[in-house]
C-alpha positions in Angstrom: -249.6 80.9 -117.6 -249.8 80.7 -114.0 -248.2 84.5 -113.3 -251.4 86.2 -113.2 -252.9 84.1 -110.5 -250.3 85.4 -108.4 -251.2 88.8 -109.1 -255.1 88.1 -108.6 -253.8 86.4 -104.8 -251.8 89.8 -104.2 -255.2 91.7 -105.1 -257.4 89.7 -102.8 -254.7 90.1 -100.3 -255.2 93.8 -100.3 -258.6 94.2 -100.4 -258.7 91.7 -97.0 -256.3 94.2 -95.7 -258.6 97.2 -96.4 -261.2 95.5 -95.2 -259.9 94.8 -91.7 -258.8 98.5 -91.5 -262.4 99.2 -92.3 -263.7 96.7 -89.1 -261.4 98.5 -86.9 -262.2 102.3 -88.1 -265.6 101.3 -87.1 -264.8 100.2 -83.7 -263.3 103.6 -83.0 -267.0 105.5 -83.8 -269.1 102.6 -82.8 -268.3 101.2 -79.3 -269.8 101.3 -76.0 -268.1 104.5 -75.5 -270.4 106.5 -78.0 -273.2 104.6 -79.6 -272.6 101.3 -79.4 -271.0 98.6 -81.6 -272.1 97.8 -84.9 -273.5 94.4 -85.0 -271.0 91.9 -86.1 -273.6 90.3 -89.0 -273.7 94.0 -90.4 -270.1 94.4 -90.5 -269.6 91.1 -92.4 -272.2 91.7 -94.5 -270.9 95.4 -95.4 -267.2 94.0 -95.9 -268.4 91.2 -98.0 -270.6 93.7 -100.3 -267.8 96.4 -100.4 -264.5 94.8 -100.5 -265.0 91.5 -102.2 -268.1 91.8 -104.4 -267.8 93.9 -107.9 -265.1 96.9 -107.4 -268.5 99.1 -108.5 -270.6 98.4 -105.7 -272.9 101.1 -104.4 -272.5 102.1 -100.5 -275.9 101.4 -99.5 -277.4 100.4 -96.0 -278.4 96.6 -95.5 -276.9 95.8 -99.0 -275.5 92.2 -99.5 -273.8 90.3 -102.3 -274.6 87.7 -104.1 -273.0 84.7 -105.7 -273.9 85.8 -109.2 -272.0 87.2 -112.0 -273.5 90.6 -111.5 -271.9 90.7 -107.8 -269.0 89.2 -108.3 -265.5 90.9 -108.9 -264.9 89.6 -112.5 -261.0 90.2 -112.2 -261.2 87.2 -109.2 -261.6 84.1 -111.7 -259.2 81.3 -112.5 -258.2 80.6 -116.1 -261.2 78.6 -116.9 -263.7 81.7 -115.6 -264.6 80.3 -112.5 -264.5 82.0 -109.4 -262.1 82.1 -107.2 -264.5 83.3 -104.2 -267.4 80.2 -104.5 -269.9 81.6 -102.0 -268.9 84.8 -100.3 -270.9 84.4 -96.9 -269.0 81.1 -96.1 -265.5 82.2 -97.6 -265.3 85.8 -96.3 -265.2 85.8 -92.6 -264.8 88.6 -90.3 -263.4 87.9 -86.6 -262.0 89.7 -83.5 -259.0 89.4 -81.2 -255.7 87.2 -81.6 -257.8 84.3 -81.4 -260.1 85.1 -84.0 -263.4 85.0 -81.9 -266.9 86.1 -83.0 -267.6 88.9 -81.0 -266.6 92.7 -80.2 -265.9 91.8 -76.5 -263.6 89.3 -77.5 -261.3 91.6 -79.6 -259.4 93.2 -76.8 -255.6 92.3 -75.7 -254.4 93.5 -72.5 -252.5 97.0 -72.5 -250.4 98.8 -70.2 -252.7 101.6 -70.2 -252.9 101.7 -66.4 -249.6 101.5 -65.5 -248.9 105.4 -65.1 -251.4 105.2 -62.0 -249.2 104.3 -59.2 -250.1 106.8 -56.8 -252.0 105.1 -53.8 -255.6 105.7 -54.5 -255.5 107.2 -58.2 -256.4 105.2 -60.7 -257.8 105.4 -64.3 -261.6 105.4 -63.2 -260.6 108.6 -61.3 -260.2 110.3 -64.8 -263.6 108.6 -66.2 -261.6 106.9 -68.1 -262.0 102.8 -69.4 -259.0 100.3 -70.0 -260.0 98.1 -72.4 -256.9 97.5 -74.5 -256.0 96.9 -78.2 -258.8 96.1 -80.1 -258.0 93.8 -83.2 -259.9 92.7 -86.2 -259.7 90.2 -88.6 -260.6 89.4 -92.2 -260.1 86.3 -94.2 -261.1 85.1 -97.3 -261.0 81.1 -98.3 -259.7 80.8 -102.0 -260.9 78.5 -104.3 -258.6 75.8 -105.8 -258.0 75.6 -109.6 -259.1 72.8 -111.1 -257.4 69.5 -110.5 -255.8 66.5 -112.4 -254.2 69.4 -114.7 -250.3 69.4 -114.7 -250.1 72.8 -115.5 -252.2 73.8 -112.7 -250.1 72.4 -109.9 -249.9 73.3 -106.9 -252.7 75.6 -107.5 -255.3 73.0 -107.5 -254.2 72.0 -103.8 -253.3 75.3 -102.2 -256.2 75.5 -100.1 -255.2 79.4 -99.7 -256.8 81.2 -97.2 -255.9 85.0 -97.1 -256.0 86.7 -93.3 -255.1 90.3 -92.6 -255.1 92.0 -89.2 -255.4 95.4 -88.0 -255.3 96.9 -84.5 -255.8 100.1 -82.7 -256.8 101.6 -79.3 -260.7 102.5 -80.1 -260.5 104.6 -76.4 -257.1 106.6 -76.8 -258.1 108.9 -73.7 -258.8 111.9 -75.9 -261.4 114.1 -75.1 -263.7 115.9 -77.4 -263.7 119.5 -75.7 -262.1 121.5 -72.8 -265.3 121.0 -70.9 -264.5 116.8 -70.8 -261.0 117.2 -69.7 -262.3 119.6 -66.7 -264.5 117.3 -65.4 -262.4 114.6 -65.7 -259.8 115.9 -63.3 -262.6 117.9 -61.3 -262.4 115.4 -58.1 -260.6 115.5 -55.3 -258.2 112.6 -55.5 -256.9 113.9 -59.1 -257.0 117.4 -58.0 -256.8 117.9 -54.6 -256.9 121.4 -54.5 -261.0 121.5 -55.3 -260.7 120.7 -51.7 -260.1 124.6 -51.2 -263.4 125.4 -53.2 -265.3 126.4 -49.7 -262.8 129.4 -49.3 -263.8 130.9 -52.1 -266.6 133.5 -50.4 -264.5 134.7 -47.2 -261.5 135.1 -49.5 -264.2 137.2 -51.7 -264.9 138.9 -48.9 -261.3 139.3 -47.4 -260.3 141.0 -51.0 -263.1 143.6 -51.1 -262.4 144.4 -47.4 -259.1 145.2 -49.2 -260.4 146.9 -51.7 -262.3 148.9 -49.3 -265.4 147.6 -51.2 -267.4 146.3 -48.2 -271.0 146.3 -49.7 -269.7 144.3 -52.9 -270.1 147.1 -55.8 -267.1 146.5 -57.7 -266.1 143.3 -59.6 -263.0 142.7 -57.9 -263.1 139.0 -56.4 -260.3 136.7 -55.3 -258.6 133.9 -56.8 -261.3 130.9 -57.6 -259.7 128.5 -55.1 -259.9 125.0 -56.5 -261.2 126.0 -60.0 -260.3 124.6 -63.0 -261.9 127.6 -65.4 -258.6 129.5 -65.1 -256.8 126.7 -67.3 -259.4 126.1 -69.6 -258.4 126.5 -73.4 -261.1 128.9 -75.1 -260.8 130.9 -78.1 -262.2 134.2 -78.1 -265.6 134.6 -80.2 -264.2 137.3 -82.5 -261.3 134.8 -83.5 -263.9 132.5 -84.6 -265.0 134.3 -87.8 
């Protein structure tokens, strides 16, 4: 008779895992490097409504789950019809980091992403990069015990089950949205020492034109762009974009 309860617990555990992935994914698109964090309270509200409410809950802004039948997952009840999530605001929690803290800023654990910068005077800051580490999102749900004082409900009447799942990701993988951002990150003399030669471009142009017999600059011949990175830019010709 208790076998269906195990299936219900597994279903709730799956929803908890999906909810933790949702929170972690939100951090990849809403963080200080893009358009700032999504507020922690808003994330928790969305998780409760979209993952722990009724399965056909609509995705709406500022929609919150209530403790009544229309908002409950009707499969998550015990054999007596009692909800396994008694108070959704109290029993479903979102936290951050290995220590399960309340804010995004506490979600990070140290990584070794600074190790490649072993050249003196060179650091990730020279590339316009951040080094925050690994972001971890946690979602937990406290499951109500089965009614006590009934022999056939043991030990489910004293489990005090809390299901917790975590998802970790690098929210700043050092990827760039376009070639211009890559060029900007490399465009300093620490990373690209050849940039210091840019002041020679004008005299080199004059020498090349003189060697070609074009002393008044009528032709389009120019010298190499010393210190420039635009030659290495990955550009798709316009006629290939149609």
